[in-house]
GUZA-894959 format. One record per residue: x, y, z of N, C-alpha, C, CB in turn. Coordinates in steps of 0.2 Angstrom, whole numbers, always signed. Glycine has a CB too. Example, Ala and Ser with C-alpha at 12.3 -4.5 7.8 and 13.67 -1.06 7.14 Angstrom:
    npx    npy    npz   capx   capy   capz    cpx    cpy    cpz   cbpx   cbpy   cbpz
    +66    -28    +39    +62    -22    +39    +66    -16    +39    +57    -22    +45
    +64    -11    +35    +68     -5    +36    +64     +0    +39    +70     -3    +29
END
This chain:
    npx    npy    npz   capx   capy   capz    cpx    cpy    cpz   cbpx   cbpy   cbpz
   +470   +637   +165   +464   +640   +169   +455   +636   +165   +464   +650   +168
   +459   +637   +158   +452   +634   +155   +450   +629   +154   +451   +634   +151
   +458   +625   +155   +455   +618   +154   +452   +613   +161   +462   +613   +151
   +453   +619   +167   +449   +617   +175   +441   +617   +173   +452   +623   +184
   +440   +622   +170   +435   +624   +171   +430   +620   +163   +435   +633   +172
   +435   +619   +156   +432   +618   +152   +425   +610   +152   +438   +620   +149
   +419   +610   +151   +415   +604   +149   +414   +603   +158   +419   +598   +144
   +414   +606   +162   +412   +605   +169   +406   +605   +170   +415   +609   +172
   +402   +604   +176   +398   +604   +178   +400   +609   +185   +396   +599   +176
   +398   +614   +185   +400   +618   +192   +394   +621   +195   +404   +625   +191
   +393   +621   +202   +388   +623   +209   +392   +629   +210   +389   +616   +217
   +388   +635   +208   +389   +640   +213   +384   +643   +219   +391   +647   +209
   +383   +643   +225   +379   +644   +228   +379   +650   +231   +379   +639   +230
   +375   +654   +233   +372   +661   +232   +376   +664   +227   +372   +666   +238
   +372   +661   +220   +375   +665   +215   +370   +668   +212   +379   +661   +210
   +367   +671   +216   +363   +679   +212   +368   +684   +217   +351   +680   +213
   +371   +684   +221   +373   +690   +224   +378   +690   +220   +375   +690   +231
   +382   +699   +226   +387   +702   +219   +394   +696   +218   +391   +711   +221
   +396   +694   +222   +400   +690   +221   +400   +682   +216   +402   +690   +226
   +395   +681   +218   +391   +673   +217   +390   +677   +209   +381   +669   +223
   +387   +681   +207   +383   +680   +200   +391   +683   +197   +374   +685   +198
   +396   +686   +197   +401   +686   +197   +405   +682   +195   +401   +686   +199
   +404   +677   +200   +407   +671   +198   +404   +666   +193   +406   +668   +203
   +398   +667   +192   +394   +664   +185   +398   +668   +179   +384   +668   +185
   +399   +675   +180   +397   +678   +173   +404   +674   +169   +398   +689   +174
   +414   +674   +176   +418   +674   +172   +416   +668   +170   +425   +675   +174
   +415   +662   +175   +414   +657   +170   +411   +652   +165   +413   +655   +171
   +408   +657   +165   +405   +656   +157   +410   +657   +153   +399   +662   +155
   +415   +662   +153   +420   +661   +147   +424   +656   +148   +424   +668   +145
   +423   +651   +152   +429   +646   +150   +426   +641   +146   +434   +641   +157
   +421   +641   +145   +417   +635   +142   +414   +628   +144   +421   +634   +139
   +412   +631   +151   +408   +624   +157   +405   +621   +153   +404   +625   +163
   +401   +615   +155   +398   +611   +153   +390   +614   +155   +400   +606   +155
   +389   +616   +162   +384   +620   +163   +387   +623   +173   +375   +614   +162
   +384   +626   +172   +384   +632   +182   +377   +631   +183   +386   +644   +181
   +376   +626   +189   +370   +628   +192   +368   +632   +200   +367   +621   +191
   +366   +638   +197   +366   +642   +200   +360   +642   +209   +365   +647   +193
   +364   +641   +213   +360   +637   +218   +357   +645   +224   +366   +629   +222
   +353   +646   +226   +349   +653   +228   +342   +652   +233   +345   +657   +221
   +343   +653   +235   +338   +655   +240   +330   +659   +236   +342   +660   +246
   +331   +666   +235   +328   +670   +234   +326   +669   +226   +331   +677   +236
   +321   +668   +224   +316   +667   +217   +318   +673   +213   +307   +666   +219
   +316   +679   +217   +318   +687   +213   +324   +685   +210   +320   +694   +218
   +329   +684   +217   +334   +686   +213   +336   +680   +206   +340   +687   +219
   +335   +676   +208   +334   +671   +200   +331   +675   +194   +328   +663   +201
   +326   +677   +196   +323   +680   +190   +328   +686   +188   +314   +682   +190
   +331   +689   +191   +334   +695   +188   +340   +693   +186   +335   +700   +192
   +344   +688   +191   +351   +686   +188   +349   +682   +180   +354   +679   +193
   +343   +679   +178   +340   +678   +170   +340   +684   +167   +333   +675   +169
   +337   +687   +167   +337   +693   +164   +343   +698   +162   +332   +695   +168
   +351   +697   +167   +357   +702   +166   +359   +696   +164   +361   +706   +172
   +358   +691   +161   +363   +686   +159   +360   +679   +156   +367   +684   +165
   +359   +681   +148   +355   +675   +146   +361   +671   +143   +350   +677   +140
   +361   +664   +146   +364   +657   +142   +361   +650   +144   +373   +656   +144
   +362   +646   +139   +359   +641   +138   +362   +637   +145   +360   +637   +131
   +367   +639   +148   +371   +633   +152   +371   +634   +159   +378   +631   +150
   +367   +640   +162   +364   +641   +165   +359   +636   +170   +365   +643   +161
   +359   +633   +176   +353   +632   +177   +351   +633   +186   +352   +625   +175
   +345   +636   +186   +342   +638   +191   +340   +631   +197   +334   +642   +188
   +345   +634   +202   +340   +631   +209   +340   +633   +214   +341   +624   +212
   +334   +633   +215   +331   +636   +223   +332   +633   +226   +325   +638   +225
   +335   +635   +233   +337   +630   +238   +340   +634   +243   +341   +624   +234
   +340   +633   +249   +344   +631   +254   +350   +628   +258   +342   +630   +255
   +354   +631   +258   +360   +627   +260   +360   +624   +268   +366   +631   +258
   +355   +627   +270   +355   +621   +277   +348   +616   +275   +352   +625   +286
   +348   +613   +269   +340   +608   +268   +346   +603   +264   +330   +612   +262
   +350   +600   +268   +353   +595   +265   +351   +593   +259   +354   +590   +269
   +345   +587   +260   +344   +584   +256   +343   +590   +248   +338   +579   +259
   +340   +594   +248   +340   +600   +244   +348   +599   +240   +339   +607   +248
   +355   +602   +245   +361   +602   +241   +362   +595   +238   +368   +603   +246
   +358   +588   +240   +362   +582   +236   +360   +582   +231   +362   +576   +237
   +352   +585   +228   +350   +586   +223   +354   +590   +218   +346   +588   +224
   +357   +594   +221   +359   +602   +218   +365   +600   +213   +362   +608   +224
   +369   +593   +220   +379   +593   +218   +378   +587   +213   +385   +589   +226
   +374   +583   +213   +374   +577   +207   +377   +581   +200   +366   +574   +206
   +383   +575   +202   +385   +576   +193   +388   +581   +193   +380   +576   +188
   +391   +584   +200   +395   +590   +199   +403   +591   +200   +392   +594   +202
   +406   +591   +197   +415   +594   +199   +418   +599   +201   +420   +595   +192
   +415   +605   +200   +418   +612   +204   +413   +613   +211   +417   +618   +199
   +414   +617   +216   +408   +620   +219   +414   +628   +223   +403   +613   +226
   +406   +629   +222   +409   +639   +223   +405   +639   +228   +407   +646   +215
   +406   +642   +234   +402   +644   +239   +403   +648   +242   +402   +642   +243
   +398   +654   +239   +397   +660   +240   +392   +664   +243   +397   +662   +236
   +386   +655   +247   +383   +660   +250   +384   +660   +258   +376   +660   +248
   +378   +666   +261   +383   +668   +268   +378   +672   +268   +391   +672   +269
   +376   +674   +277   +372   +679   +278   +379   +684   +280   +367   +677   +285
   +379   +691   +277   +384   +694   +277   +386   +699   +280   +385   +695   +274
   +379   +703   +281   +379   +709   +284   +379   +709   +294   +372   +712   +280
   +385   +713   +293   +387   +715   +304   +382   +715   +304   +391   +721   +309
   +377   +720   +306   +370   +721   +311   +366   +716   +310   +365   +728   +309
   +364   +713   +303   +358   +709   +304   +361   +702   +308   +355   +707   +296
   +366   +700   +305   +369   +694   +307   +370   +696   +316   +376   +694   +303
   +371   +703   +319   +371   +705   +327   +365   +701   +331   +370   +713   +329
   +359   +705   +326   +352   +704   +328   +350   +698   +327   +347   +709   +325
   +352   +693   +323   +348   +687   +321   +355   +681   +320   +342   +688   +313
   +358   +681   +327   +364   +676   +327   +363   +670   +325   +367   +676   +333
   +360   +665   +329   +356   +659   +326   +356   +659   +317   +348   +660   +329
   +354   +663   +315   +352   +662   +308   +360   +662   +305   +346   +671   +304
   +362   +667   +308   +370   +668   +306   +374   +661   +306   +374   +673   +313
   +374   +656   +314   +375   +652   +313   +373   +646   +310   +376   +653   +317
   +366   +647   +307   +364   +641   +302   +366   +641   +297   +359   +639   +301
   +368   +647   +293   +368   +648   +288   +376   +646   +284   +364   +653   +287
   +382   +651   +289   +389   +652   +288   +391   +645   +291   +393   +659   +292
   +389   +643   +297   +391   +638   +299   +388   +630   +297   +391   +639   +303
   +382   +630   +300   +380   +625   +301   +380   +623   +292   +373   +625   +306
   +376   +627   +286   +375   +627   +279   +381   +627   +276   +373   +632   +278
   +387   +626   +278   +393   +628   +276   +397   +619   +277   +397   +636   +280
   +396   +615   +284   +396   +612   +285   +393   +606   +282   +395   +614   +289
   +385   +607   +279   +379   +604   +277   +385   +602   +271   +371   +609   +274
   +387   +609   +264   +388   +606   +258   +396   +604   +260   +386   +611   +250
   +401   +606   +264   +407   +601   +265   +406   +594   +264   +411   +601   +271
   +401   +591   +268   +399   +582   +269   +397   +581   +262   +392   +580   +274
   +391   +585   +260   +389   +582   +253   +394   +582   +247   +383   +586   +250
   +400   +587   +247   +404   +587   +244   +406   +580   +243   +408   +591   +247
   +412   +582   +248   +415   +574   +251   +411   +566   +247   +414   +574   +260
   +405   +566   +251   +400   +562   +248   +400   +559   +240   +394   +567   +249
   +399   +565   +235   +397   +564   +230   +406   +565   +227   +391   +568   +229
   +412   +566   +230   +418   +565   +227   +419   +570   +221   +418   +560   +225
   +416   +577   +223   +419   +582   +218   +424   +582   +218   +418   +589   +219
   +428   +587   +213   +436   +588   +213   +440   +595   +218   +438   +590   +204
   +436   +599   +216   +436   +605   +217   +431   +609   +223   +436   +607   +211
   +435   +613   +229   +430   +616   +232   +432   +622   +235   +428   +612   +236
   +430   +624   +234   +430   +634   +233   +426   +639   +238   +426   +635   +226
   +430   +642   +243   +424   +644   +249   +424   +652   +250   +425   +639   +257
   +421   +656   +249   +423   +663   +249   +423   +663   +257   +418   +669   +244
   +427   +668   +258   +427   +671   +266   +430   +677   +267   +429   +667   +271
   +430   +682   +270   +432   +690   +274   +433   +692   +278   +430   +693   +276
   +436   +697   +276   +444   +700   +283   +439   +700   +288   +450   +709   +282
   +433   +700   +289   +429   +700   +297   +430   +694   +299   +420   +700   +297
   +434   +690   +295   +434   +682   +300   +443   +683   +304   +433   +671   +292
   +445   +686   +302   +452   +688   +308   +449   +692   +312   +460   +692   +306
   +453   +689   +318   +451   +692   +325   +446   +695   +325   +454   +695   +327
   +441   +693   +325   +432   +693   +325   +431   +694   +330   +427   +687   +322
   +426   +700   +329   +423   +705   +335   +416   +705   +334   +425   +713   +336
   +413   +703   +330   +405   +701   +327   +405   +693   +325   +402   +707   +319
   +399   +693   +326   +396   +687   +325   +396   +686   +319   +392   +686   +326
   +393   +689   +313   +397   +687   +306   +404   +686   +306   +397   +691   +302
   +407   +689   +308   +416   +687   +308   +417   +681   +311   +420   +693   +314
   +412   +679   +316   +415   +674   +320   +412   +668   +316   +414   +674   +328
   +407   +667   +314   +404   +664   +309   +408   +660   +304   +400   +667   +307
   +410   +667   +302   +415   +666   +293   +422   +662   +297   +419   +676   +288
   +425   +664   +302   +430   +660   +305   +431   +655   +305   +430   +660   +309
   +425   +651   +309   +421   +644   +311   +422   +640   +302   +410   +646   +314
   +418   +645   +296   +417   +640   +292   +425   +640   +286   +409   +642   +288
   +429   +646   +289   +435   +645   +285   +439   +636   +289   +442   +653   +288
   +437   +641   +297   +441   +632   +298   +437   +624   +295   +441   +630   +306
   +430   +626   +295   +427   +616   +291   +429   +614   +286   +419   +614   +289
   +431   +621   +281   +433   +619   +275   +441   +617   +274   +431   +623   +271
   +442   +623   +278   +451   +620   +278   +454   +613   +281   +457   +624   +282
   +451   +612   +287   +451   +605   +289   +449   +599   +286   +447   +605   +293
   +444   +600   +280   +441   +594   +277   +445   +591   +276   +438   +595   +272
   +454   +594   +271   +456   +592   +268   +461   +588   +273   +457   +597   +263
   +460   +588   +280   +464   +583   +283   +465   +577   +279   +463   +582   +289
   +458   +574   +280   +456   +566   +280   +454   +565   +272   +448   +565   +288
   +454   +572   +270   +451   +571   +262   +458   +573   +255   +443   +578   +260
   +460   +566   +253   +463   +568   +247   +461   +571   +242   +464   +564   +245
   +455   +568   +240   +452   +567   +231   +450   +574   +231   +445   +561   +229
   +445   +578   +235   +443   +583   +236   +449   +588   +237   +439   +583   +240
   +449   +594   +231   +454   +600   +234   +450   +605   +238   +458   +606   +227
   +452   +607   +243   +446   +611   +247   +453   +618   +248   +441   +606   +256
   +448   +623   +248   +451   +630   +248   +446   +635   +251   +453   +632   +242
   +449   +641   +253   +445   +647   +253   +449   +652   +251   +441   +648   +260
   +444   +657   +250   +446   +664   +248   +447   +668   +251   +443   +668   +243
   +450   +671   +254   +447   +679   +261   +449   +684   +257   +452   +680   +269
   +442   +689   +257   +447   +696   +254   +440   +701   +257   +450   +697   +242
   +445   +709   +257   +442   +714   +260   +433   +718   +257   +448   +717   +259
   +432   +722   +258   +426   +723   +255   +427   +725   +245   +423   +730   +259
   +420   +720   +242   +421   +725   +237   +416   +730   +233   +423   +721   +234
   +419   +736   +230   +416   +739   +227   +410   +741   +226   +418   +738   +223
   +406   +745   +227   +398   +744   +228   +394   +739   +226   +396   +748   +225
   +397   +733   +230   +392   +727   +230   +387   +728   +235   +394   +721   +232
   +382   +724   +235   +377   +726   +238   +377   +725   +244   +373   +724   +235
   +375   +731   +247   +375   +733   +254   +383   +737   +259   +373   +726   +257
   +384   +738   +253   +391   +741   +254   +392   +748   +255   +393   +739   +248
   +397   +751   +256   +396   +759   +258   +397   +763   +253   +402   +761   +263
   +396   +762   +248   +397   +766   +240   +389   +766   +239   +403   +761   +233
   +385   +761   +239   +379   +765   +238   +375   +768   +242   +375   +762   +234
   +378   +766   +249   +373   +771   +256   +375   +779   +252   +377   +769   +269
   +383   +779   +251   +384   +786   +250   +381   +790   +245   +391   +785   +248
   +381   +786   +239   +377   +788   +231   +369   +792   +233   +375   +780   +226
   +368   +786   +237   +360   +785   +238   +359   +794   +243   +358   +775   +245
   +362   +792   +250   +363   +800   +255   +364   +806   +250   +370   +800   +259
   +371   +809   +244   +371   +812   +242   +367   +815   +237   +375   +812   +242
   +362   +808   +235   +357   +812   +230   +350   +815   +235   +354   +805   +223
   +349   +810   +239   +342   +813   +243   +342   +820   +248   +340   +807   +248
   +349   +818   +249   +350   +825   +257   +356   +830   +256   +353   +821   +265
   +359   +832   +260   +364   +836   +260   +369   +834   +266   +361   +841   +260
   +367   +828   +269   +374   +827   +275   +375   +818   +272   +370   +829   +286
   +382   +817   +274   +383   +809   +274   +385   +807   +278   +387   +806   +271
   +382   +801   +282   +385   +799   +288   +390   +793   +288   +381   +797   +292
   +396   +796   +294   +403   +791   +293   +403   +789   +300   +412   +793   +290
   +404   +782   +299   +406   +779   +305   +409   +781   +312   +409   +774   +302
   +415   +785   +308   +422   +788   +308   +426   +789   +305   +425   +787   +311
   +429   +796   +305   +433   +798   +301   +441   +795   +302   +433   +806   +301
   +442   +793   +305   +445   +788   +307   +446   +779   +303   +441   +788   +312
   +441   +779   +299   +438   +771   +298   +443   +768   +291   +429   +771   +296
   +446   +766   +293   +451   +761   +287   +448   +756   +284   +457   +759   +290
   +448   +754   +275   +445   +748   +275   +450   +744   +269   +437   +749   +273
   +450   +739   +269   +452   +736   +261   +448   +737   +256   +452   +730   +261
   +448   +737   +249   +445   +736   +244   +447   +734   +236   +443   +740   +245
   +444   +730   +233   +446   +729   +228   +438   +729   +223   +451   +722   +228
   +439   +729   +217   +433   +728   +210   +431   +722   +212   +436   +727   +201
   +424   +721   +209   +421   +714   +210   +424   +709   +205   +412   +715   +209
   +427   +712   +198   +430   +706   +195   +437   +705   +193   +426   +706   +189
   +441   +711   +200   +447   +707   +201   +445   +703   +207   +455   +712   +202
   +442   +704   +212   +442   +702   +216   +439   +693   +213   +438   +707   +220
   +435   +691   +209   +434   +685   +207   +438   +680   +199   +427   +686   +205
   +443   +686   +198   +451   +683   +193   +452   +679   +199   +460   +690   +189
   +452   +681   +203   +459   +678   +209   +455   +673   +211   +463   +684   +216
   +450   +673   +214   +446   +667   +217   +447   +662   +210   +436   +670   +219
   +445   +663   +205   +445   +657   +200   +455   +655   +199   +442   +661   +190
   +456   +660   +200   +466   +659   +200   +467   +653   +209   +471   +671   +201
   +463   +654   +212   +465   +652   +217   +462   +646   +217   +464   +656   +223
   +456   +642   +214   +453   +637   +214   +459   +633   +210   +446   +637   +213
   +464   +635   +205   +468   +633   +201   +472   +630   +205   +470   +638   +197
   +476   +635   +211   +483   +632   +216   +480   +627   +220   +488   +639   +222
   +471   +626   +221   +470   +622   +227   +475   +616   +227   +463   +621   +228
   +474   +615   +235   +480   +608   +234   +477   +605   +242   +491   +611   +234
   +480   +607   +248   +475   +603   +254   +474   +609   +258   +480   +597   +258
   +467   +612   +261   +465   +615   +264   +471   +622   +264   +462   +611   +269
   +472   +625   +258   +473   +633   +258   +468   +638   +261   +474   +635   +251
   +473   +644   +263   +468   +651   +263   +473   +656   +259   +466   +655   +272
   +468   +658   +252   +470   +661   +248   +468   +666   +250   +469   +660   +243
   +474   +674   +252   +472   +679   +255   +473   +687   +249   +476   +679   +263
   +468   +688   +245   +469   +692   +240   +472   +698   +242   +464   +692   +236
   +479   +699   +240   +480   +707   +240   +479   +713   +237   +484   +709   +238
   +477   +717   +243   +471   +722   +243   +473   +732   +243   +465   +720   +251
   +468   +733   +241   +470   +741   +242   +469   +745   +249   +468   +745   +237
   +472   +748   +255   +468   +750   +258   +469   +760   +258   +468   +747   +264
   +461   +761   +261   +458   +767   +260   +456   +770   +267   +452   +765   +257
   +455   +778   +266   +452   +781   +272   +443   +784   +271   +458   +788   +274
   +439   +777   +271   +433   +781   +273   +429   +785   +269   +433   +785   +278
   +432   +790   +273   +431   +798   +274   +432   +801   +268   +436   +800   +279
   +437   +797   +266   +441   +802   +257   +437   +798   +255   +450   +801   +254
   +436   +792   +255   +429   +789   +248   +424   +792   +247   +425   +782   +250
   +422   +793   +255   +418   +799   +254   +418   +803   +250   +420   +801   +258
   +420   +808   +253   +425   +815   +248   +425   +816   +242   +432   +814   +247
   +428   +809   +239   +428   +808   +232   +420   +808   +228   +432   +801   +231
   +419   +803   +233   +407   +802   +230   +407   +809   +229   +399   +801   +237
   +407   +813   +235   +403   +819   +236   +405   +823   +230   +404   +823   +243
   +412   +824   +229   +417   +831   +223   +412   +829   +215   +429   +829   +220
   +415   +821   +215   +411   +820   +208   +402   +817   +209   +416   +811   +203
   +399   +817   +211   +395   +815   +211   +387   +821   +214   +396   +809   +214
   +389   +827   +218   +386   +831   +220   +383   +834   +214   +390   +835   +224
   +389   +835   +212   +386   +840   +204   +382   +838   +200   +390   +843   +200
   +381   +833   +200   +377   +827   +193   +370   +829   +199   +381   +814   +192
   +371   +831   +205   +362   +831   +205   +362   +838   +208   +358   +824   +211
   +366   +845   +203   +364   +851   +206   +364   +852   +211   +360   +852   +206
   +369   +851   +216   +371   +853   +224   +380   +854   +223   +370   +845   +230
   +381   +858   +227   +386   +861   +229   +392   +856   +234   +382   +865   +233
   +397   +851   +233   +401   +847   +234   +402   +851   +243   +406   +847   +228
   +404   +858   +243   +408   +860   +250   +401   +862   +254   +415   +866   +250
   +394   +862   +251   +389   +863   +257   +386   +854   +259   +382   +868   +254
   +390   +851   +256   +386   +842   +260   +391   +842   +266   +388   +833   +255
   +388   +841   +272   +390   +842   +279   +390   +834   +281   +383   +848   +284
   +397   +830   +284   +397   +825   +287   +396   +825   +295   +401   +823   +285
   +392   +818   +293   +389   +818   +301   +393   +809   +306   +377   +818   +299
   +396   +811   +309   +398   +805   +311   +396   +800   +316   +402   +807   +313
   +394   +795   +314   +386   +790   +319   +389   +786   +324   +380   +784   +312
   +397   +783   +324   +399   +779   +328   +399   +773   +327   +396   +780   +331
   +403   +768   +330   +403   +762   +326   +397   +757   +329   +411   +759   +326
   +395   +754   +326   +388   +750   +326   +388   +744   +328   +385   +750   +319
   +386   +742   +332   +388   +735   +337   +390   +729   +333   +382   +733   +341
   +398   +725   +334   +403   +723   +331   +408   +724   +326   +401   +720   +330
   +406   +729   +324   +411   +733   +320   +417   +734   +320   +409   +738   +320
   +423   +736   +318   +429   +736   +318   +430   +743   +316   +432   +729   +315
   +434   +746   +320   +438   +755   +317   +442   +751   +310   +446   +759   +325
   +446   +749   +311   +451   +745   +306   +449   +738   +305   +458   +745   +308
   +451   +734   +299   +452   +725   +299   +458   +722   +296   +446   +722   +293
   +461   +718   +299   +466   +714   +299   +464   +709   +292   +466   +711   +305
   +469   +710   +288   +469   +704   +282   +471   +698   +284   +473   +706   +277
   +477   +698   +288   +481   +693   +291   +483   +694   +297   +486   +693   +287
   +484   +689   +302   +487   +689   +310   +495   +686   +307   +482   +682   +318
   +495   +692   +314   +505   +690   +315   +507   +682   +314   +509   +691   +326
   +502   +679   +318   +500   +672   +318   +501   +667   +314   +496   +670   +319
   +497   +669   +308   +497   +667   +302   +501   +666   +298   +495   +669   +300
   +504   +673   +298   +509   +673   +294   +516   +668   +295   +510   +680   +293
   +515   +663   +299   +520   +662   +301   +520   +654   +295   +521   +664   +310
   +515   +653   +293   +512   +648   +289   +509   +650   +281   +505   +647   +294
   +513   +655   +282   +512   +657   +273   +516   +659   +268   +509   +664   +272
   +514   +656   +261   +519   +658   +256   +516   +664   +251   +521   +652   +252
   +517   +667   +245   +516   +671   +242   +517   +670   +236   +518   +674   +243
   +512   +674   +231   +515   +676   +224   +513   +681   +223   +513   +673   +218
   +511   +686   +216   +511   +692   +214   +503   +694   +218   +512   +694   +206
   +500   +689   +220   +493   +693   +220   +489   +690   +225   +489   +692   +212
   +494   +686   +228   +488   +685   +235   +494   +680   +238   +478   +680   +233
   +492   +680   +247   +496   +677   +252   +492   +672   +252   +498   +681   +259
   +495   +665   +254   +492   +658   +254   +494   +654   +260   +494   +654   +247
   +490   +653   +262   +489   +651   +270   +491   +645   +271   +484   +651   +272
   +494   +640   +273   +497   +633   +274   +493   +630   +279   +503   +632   +275
   +489   +628   +280   +483   +623   +284   +490   +623   +290   +479   +613   +279
   +488   +624   +296   +496   +623   +301   +494   +614   +302   +498   +629   +311
   +487   +612   +305   +488   +606   +306   +488   +600   +300   +483   +604   +310
   +488   +602   +296   +492   +595   +290   +499   +598   +290   +489   +595   +279
   +505   +605   +291   +511   +604   +292   +511   +600   +297   +515   +610   +293
   +506   +601   +301   +509   +597   +310   +510   +589   +307   +500   +598   +320
   +504   +586   +303   +506   +581   +301   +509   +577   +296   +504   +580   +303
   +514   +583   +294   +521   +580   +288   +519   +582   +283   +523   +572   +287
   +512   +582   +282   +508   +582   +273   +513   +587   +270   +499   +586   +272
   +516   +585   +265   +520   +593   +261   +515   +596   +258   +528   +593   +255
   +517   +603   +257   +515   +608   +253   +520   +611   +249   +512   +614   +258
   +514   +613   +244   +518   +618   +239   +525   +622   +240   +512   +624   +238
   +528   +623   +238   +533   +628   +238   +532   +635   +237   +537   +626   +233
   +538   +639   +241   +533   +646   +239   +538   +652   +240   +525   +646   +243
   +538   +658   +240   +539   +664   +244   +538   +663   +251   +533   +670   +241
   +542   +661   +256   +541   +661   +261   +540   +669   +263   +546   +657   +264
   +533   +671   +267   +531   +678   +269   +536   +679   +277   +521   +679   +270
   +537   +684   +278   +540   +687   +285   +533   +692   +289   +547   +693   +283
   +536   +688   +296   +531   +691   +302   +528   +699   +299   +537   +692   +309
   +521   +697   +298   +517   +704   +295   +509   +702   +299   +517   +704   +285
   +510   +713   +300   +501   +712   +300   +499   +714   +296   +496   +714   +305
   +494   +713   +292   +492   +714   +285   +485   +717   +287   +492   +707   +281
   +484   +725   +291   +480   +728   +294   +479   +737   +290   +482   +726   +301
   +472   +737   +288   +471   +745   +285   +474   +747   +287   +466   +748   +286
   +473   +749   +292   +476   +755   +299   +483   +754   +295   +477   +752   +311
   +487   +751   +297   +495   +751   +293   +497   +752   +288   +497   +746   +294
   +493   +747   +282   +495   +748   +277   +495   +756   +274   +492   +743   +274
   +496   +756   +267   +498   +762   +265   +492   +763   +262   +503   +762   +262
   +488   +770   +263   +481   +771   +259   +480   +775   +253   +476   +772   +263
   +477   +773   +251   +477   +777   +242   +475   +784   +245   +470   +774   +234
   +479   +785   +239   +476   +795   +238   +469   +796   +236   +480   +799   +233
   +468   +801   +240   +461   +804   +232   +461   +804   +226   +458   +812   +230
   +467   +805   +225   +469   +805   +217   +467   +797   +213   +479   +807   +216
   +470   +794   +220   +470   +785   +217   +465   +783   +217   +474   +780   +220
   +459   +783   +223   +454   +783   +223   +449   +785   +216   +454   +787   +229
   +449   +791   +216   +445   +793   +212   +444   +790   +203   +445   +798   +213
   +451   +786   +202   +453   +783   +196   +454   +777   +200   +459   +785   +191
   +452   +773   +203   +449   +765   +207   +443   +766   +203   +448   +765   +218
   +439   +770   +205   +432   +771   +205   +430   +771   +198   +430   +777   +210
   +433   +777   +194   +432   +777   +186   +434   +771   +180   +437   +783   +184
   +442   +768   +185   +443   +761   +181   +437   +759   +183   +448   +756   +183
   +435   +758   +188   +428   +752   +188   +421   +754   +186   +426   +750   +196
   +421   +760   +183   +414   +762   +179   +408   +766   +187   +410   +752   +175
   +412   +764   +192   +408   +766   +198   +406   +774   +199   +413   +764   +204
   +410   +779   +196   +409   +785   +193   +406   +787   +189   +412   +787   +191
END
């Protein structure tokens, strides 16, 4: 992996976000020539520079909807990690065209520019919400996957791929910081449903597999990270048991209020559909969805262990116990 990134100029869009900034941190370990952090928020750039001190970081303030700015940012770049996106389901529901501009048109802009400049590898970050989407955000991320995967049909030089995974522990806007604040500020925890389940993974683990996927990229694959499933109510209970005493509160007196699903939200999240599993291989850490269109046109795909038909859904997969959830949070230094 070091040979892939060593002395390379790398562009990370959304490079100041939870995923993007971790990509930047891990790439710095592989001795790149430079990392261009492309981010719209000036304040986010400032925060990242306070957190990471490196002469290899180049700060590009810009919007992926601005194609001219993308041309400037990608000049001389070898590898692109595309993490810029509108990610919050309610905000995308209320601002659907902005989600379309960023997640679809912005992704197409970046693909066009990457092809024009002849970069080596293009890795786009996707989400489990792109699977059988019920939300604007999920629908736009599904189309973003299609744009990147299908760019490989007529493109042999650039190695395009996507990486799809579920929730990232304690990332910006995730449920854990919300629960933490509710425990600190009051005596009531709000949960969407006591039946809700999700896939979770630590941000460092997710990004390690993103970098691995970039190494394995061939032509238009979607790499789907194997993740642990859990019940959100049990995650909340573990956080209450651990954090309430720190704020001088009795965990047994914390109440749980069910508020119902938000617009576009699912009770359970699939990572893979049964239809997709027909075109998959797998290794220890991930499933690899090969582009059906390329298979149709007779393009050879790398050999690997075939996947039997499966429905990889957070409801159906084994759930972590509360003991396992607690250990995961401790191991990731969230508790």
